[in-house]
VOVEXZA-205493 format. One record per residue: x, y, z of N, C-alpha, C in turn; residue number from 1; residue in three letters. Coordinates in Angstrom, 2 decimals. Example, Ala and Ser with C-alpha at 12.3 -4.5 7.8 and 13.67 -1.06 7.14 Angstrom:
VOVEXZA-205493
<<13.19; -5.69; 7.80>; <12.30; -4.50; 7.80>; <13.20; -3.30; 7.80>; 1; "ALA">
<<12.85; -2.25; 7.08>; <13.67; -1.06; 7.14>; <12.90; 0.03; 7.87>; 2; "SER">
end
This chain:
VOVEXZA-205493
<<68.39; -45.76; -68.22>; <67.53; -46.57; -69.08>; <66.30; -45.76; -69.43>; 1; "ALA">
<<65.66; -46.11; -70.53>; <64.44; -45.41; -70.92>; <63.42; -46.40; -71.45>; 2; "SER">
<<62.16; -46.00; -71.37>; <61.06; -46.81; -71.89>; <60.05; -45.85; -72.52>; 3; "ALA">
<<59.80; -46.03; -73.81>; <58.89; -45.16; -74.55>; <57.58; -45.89; -74.80>; 4; "ASP">
<<56.53; -45.44; -74.12>; <55.19; -46.01; -74.24>; <55.18; -47.53; -74.04>; 5; "GLU">
<<55.76; -48.03; -72.94>; <55.80; -49.48; -72.75>; <54.43; -50.12; -72.53>; 6; "PRO">
<<53.42; -49.32; -72.18>; <52.09; -49.87; -71.90>; <51.15; -49.80; -73.10>; 7; "MET">
<<51.60; -49.25; -74.21>; <50.74; -49.07; -75.38>; <50.16; -50.41; -75.84>; 8; "ALA">
<<48.84; -50.44; -75.99>; <48.16; -51.62; -76.51>; <47.99; -52.76; -75.53>; 9; "GLY">
<<48.34; -52.54; -74.27>; <48.24; -53.62; -73.28>; <46.92; -53.58; -72.54>; 10; "MET">
<<46.45; -54.76; -72.13>; <45.28; -54.82; -71.27>; <45.75; -54.59; -69.82>; 11; "ASN">
<<44.81; -54.53; -68.90>; <45.13; -54.18; -67.51>; <46.10; -55.17; -66.88>; 12; "ILE">
<<45.93; -56.46; -67.13>; <46.84; -57.45; -66.56>; <48.26; -57.29; -67.10>; 13; "ASP">
<<48.36; -57.04; -68.39>; <49.67; -56.83; -69.00>; <50.33; -55.56; -68.47>; 14; "GLU">
<<49.52; -54.51; -68.26>; <50.05; -53.27; -67.71>; <50.59; -53.48; -66.30>; 15; "LYS">
<<49.86; -54.25; -65.50>; <50.32; -54.53; -64.14>; <51.62; -55.31; -64.15>; 16; "GLU">
<<51.73; -56.28; -65.05>; <52.98; -57.05; -65.18>; <54.14; -56.16; -65.60>; 17; "ASP">
<<53.91; -55.28; -66.56>; <54.96; -54.38; -67.03>; <55.37; -53.40; -65.94>; 18; "MET">
<<54.39; -52.88; -65.21>; <54.69; -51.96; -64.11>; <55.56; -52.65; -63.06>; 19; "ALA">
<<55.20; -53.87; -62.72>; <55.99; -54.64; -61.74>; <57.41; -54.86; -62.26>; 20; "ARG">
<<57.54; -55.18; -63.55>; <58.86; -55.37; -64.16>; <59.69; -54.10; -64.06>; 21; "PHE">
<<59.09; -52.96; -64.37>; <59.81; -51.69; -64.31>; <60.25; -51.38; -62.88>; 22; "ILE">
<<59.35; -51.56; -61.93>; <59.68; -51.30; -60.52>; <60.79; -52.24; -60.06>; 23; "ILE">
<<60.68; -53.53; -60.40>; <61.72; -54.50; -60.02>; <63.07; -54.13; -60.63>; 24; "ASP">
<<63.06; -53.68; -61.88>; <64.30; -53.30; -62.55>; <64.95; -52.11; -61.85>; 25; "THR">
<<64.15; -51.12; -61.49>; <64.67; -49.94; -60.78>; <65.30; -50.37; -59.46>; 26; "ILE">
<<64.60; -51.22; -58.71>; <65.09; -51.64; -57.40>; <66.32; -52.53; -57.51>; 27; "GLU">
<<66.34; -53.44; -58.47>; <67.45; -54.38; -58.63>; <68.71; -53.69; -59.13>; 28; "LEU">
<<68.56; -52.88; -60.14>; <69.73; -52.25; -60.76>; <70.10; -50.91; -60.13>; 29; "ARG">
<<69.19; -50.36; -59.34>; <69.42; -49.07; -58.68>; <69.80; -47.98; -59.69>; 30; "ARG">
<<69.01; -47.93; -60.76>; <69.24; -46.93; -61.80>; <67.95; -46.16; -62.04>; 31; "ILE">
<<68.07; -44.92; -62.46>; <66.85; -44.17; -62.83>; <66.35; -44.64; -64.19>; 32; "PRO">
<<65.07; -44.50; -64.41>; <64.46; -44.82; -65.69>; <63.65; -43.63; -66.15>; 33; "ILE">
<<63.82; -43.26; -67.40>; <62.98; -42.24; -68.02>; <61.83; -42.98; -68.68>; 34; "VAL">
<<60.63; -42.71; -68.22>; <59.44; -43.39; -68.71>; <58.57; -42.38; -69.46>; 35; "LEU">
<<58.38; -42.60; -70.74>; <57.49; -41.77; -71.55>; <56.20; -42.56; -71.67>; 36; "VAL">
<<55.12; -42.05; -71.07>; <53.88; -42.81; -71.02>; <52.69; -41.87; -70.91>; 37; "GLU">
<<51.63; -42.18; -71.66>; <50.41; -41.37; -71.61>; <49.40; -41.91; -70.60>; 38; "HIS">
<<49.58; -43.12; -70.12>; <48.68; -43.70; -69.12>; <49.06; -43.12; -67.77>; 39; "ASP">
<<48.36; -42.05; -67.38>; <48.74; -41.31; -66.18>; <48.58; -42.12; -64.90>; 40; "MET">
<<47.66; -43.06; -64.87>; <47.51; -43.91; -63.69>; <48.79; -44.71; -63.48>; 41; "GLU">
<<49.33; -45.25; -64.55>; <50.58; -46.00; -64.48>; <51.72; -45.09; -64.04>; 42; "VAL">
<<51.81; -43.92; -64.65>; <52.88; -42.98; -64.31>; <52.82; -42.63; -62.83>; 43; "VAL">
<<51.65; -42.31; -62.34>; <51.51; -41.91; -60.94>; <51.84; -43.05; -59.98>; 44; "MET">
<<51.60; -44.29; -60.39>; <51.91; -45.44; -59.54>; <53.40; -45.77; -59.51>; 45; "ASP">
<<54.10; -45.52; -60.62>; <55.50; -45.93; -60.74>; <56.48; -44.82; -60.36>; 46; "ILE">
<<56.20; -43.60; -60.77>; <57.20; -42.53; -60.72>; <57.38; -41.90; -59.35>; 47; "ALA">
<<58.62; -41.51; -59.08>; <58.94; -40.69; -57.91>; <58.84; -39.22; -58.27>; 48; "ASP">
<<59.21; -38.89; -59.52>; <59.14; -37.54; -60.05>; <58.49; -37.60; -61.41>; 49; "ARG">
<<57.72; -36.56; -61.72>; <57.00; -36.50; -62.98>; <57.28; -35.16; -63.65>; 50; "VAL">
<<57.55; -35.20; -64.94>; <57.65; -33.99; -65.75>; <56.51; -34.05; -66.75>; 51; "VAL">
<<55.72; -32.99; -66.82>; <54.56; -32.95; -67.70>; <54.84; -32.00; -68.86>; 52; "VAL">
<<54.62; -32.51; -70.07>; <54.78; -31.70; -71.28>; <53.41; -31.43; -71.89>; 53; "LEU">
<<53.26; -30.25; -72.44>; <52.06; -29.89; -73.19>; <52.53; -29.30; -74.51>; 54; "ASP">
<<52.28; -30.00; -75.60>; <52.77; -29.59; -76.92>; <54.27; -29.34; -76.91>; 55; "PHE">
<<55.02; -30.22; -76.22>; <56.47; -30.15; -76.21>; <57.08; -29.17; -75.23>; 56; "GLY">
<<56.25; -28.47; -74.46>; <56.75; -27.51; -73.48>; <56.50; -28.03; -72.07>; 57; "HIS">
<<57.53; -27.95; -71.22>; <57.37; -28.39; -69.84>; <56.46; -27.42; -69.11>; 58; "LYS">
<<55.39; -27.96; -68.53>; <54.46; -27.12; -67.78>; <54.48; -27.42; -66.29>; 59; "ILE">
<<55.07; -28.56; -65.90>; <55.11; -28.90; -64.48>; <56.16; -29.97; -64.23>; 60; "ALA">
<<56.66; -29.97; -63.01>; <57.60; -31.00; -62.56>; <57.42; -31.15; -61.06>; 61; "GLU">
<<57.38; -32.38; -60.58>; <57.24; -32.60; -59.15>; <56.89; -34.04; -58.84>; 62; "GLY">
<<56.49; -34.26; -57.62>; <56.06; -35.60; -57.21>; <54.68; -35.88; -57.82>; 63; "THR">
<<54.29; -37.14; -57.88>; <52.95; -37.44; -58.39>; <51.85; -36.68; -57.63>; 64; "PRO">
<<52.02; -36.54; -56.33>; <51.03; -35.83; -55.52>; <50.94; -34.36; -55.93>; 65; "GLU">
<<52.08; -33.74; -56.20>; <52.10; -32.34; -56.64>; <51.49; -32.19; -58.03>; 66; "GLU">
<<51.79; -33.12; -58.90>; <51.29; -33.06; -60.28>; <49.77; -33.19; -60.32>; 67; "ILE">
<<49.22; -34.06; -59.49>; <47.77; -34.30; -59.48>; <46.96; -33.04; -59.20>; 68; "LYS">
<<47.53; -32.11; -58.44>; <46.80; -30.90; -58.06>; <47.34; -29.64; -58.74>; 69; "VAL">
<<48.27; -29.80; -59.67>; <48.87; -28.66; -60.34>; <47.87; -28.03; -61.31>; 70; "ASN">
<<47.55; -26.74; -61.15>; <46.55; -26.09; -62.01>; <46.90; -26.13; -63.50>; 71; "PRO">
<<48.18; -25.98; -63.85>; <48.57; -26.01; -65.27>; <48.34; -27.38; -65.88>; 72; "ALA">
<<48.60; -28.43; -65.11>; <48.38; -29.80; -65.59>; <46.89; -30.06; -65.75>; 73; "VAL">
<<46.12; -29.67; -64.76>; <44.67; -29.87; -64.83>; <44.09; -29.14; -66.04>; 74; "ILE">
<<44.52; -27.91; -66.25>; <44.03; -27.13; -67.39>; <44.41; -27.80; -68.71>; 75; "LYS">
<<45.65; -28.25; -68.84>; <46.13; -28.85; -70.09>; <45.43; -30.17; -70.40>; 76; "ALA">
<<45.15; -30.96; -69.39>; <44.61; -32.30; -69.63>; <43.10; -32.41; -69.47>; 77; "TYR">
<<42.51; -31.49; -68.73>; <41.06; -31.56; -68.52>; <40.33; -30.36; -69.11>; 78; "LEU">
<<41.05; -29.30; -69.45>; <40.41; -28.09; -69.96>; <39.97; -27.20; -68.82>; 79; "GLY">
<<39.48; -26.04; -69.20>; <39.04; -25.08; -68.16>; <37.59; -25.28; -67.82>; 80; "GLU">
end
C-alpha cells in the first residue's frame, strides 16, 4: 500500500488521527506501507525505515534514529 502526502493541509489533531489510522492499518493487515511525506515529525513517529531523497537522489536510508543524525540529511535539510 502507499500514501502520498496524507498529512497535507491537516491540523495537528487531524495528523494524529491519520497517523493512528496508518499505524492501525499496518498492524491489522500486516503489510508494509510506502509513505511519501514531508512532515518529518510524522515520518519519524510512524516509520521503521526511512529513505531520504534530495532532488530525487537517495542520500540516506536507515532507522529514524540513524536518519536524525545522518550528516548528509542534516546538510540537505538544514544547510551547512
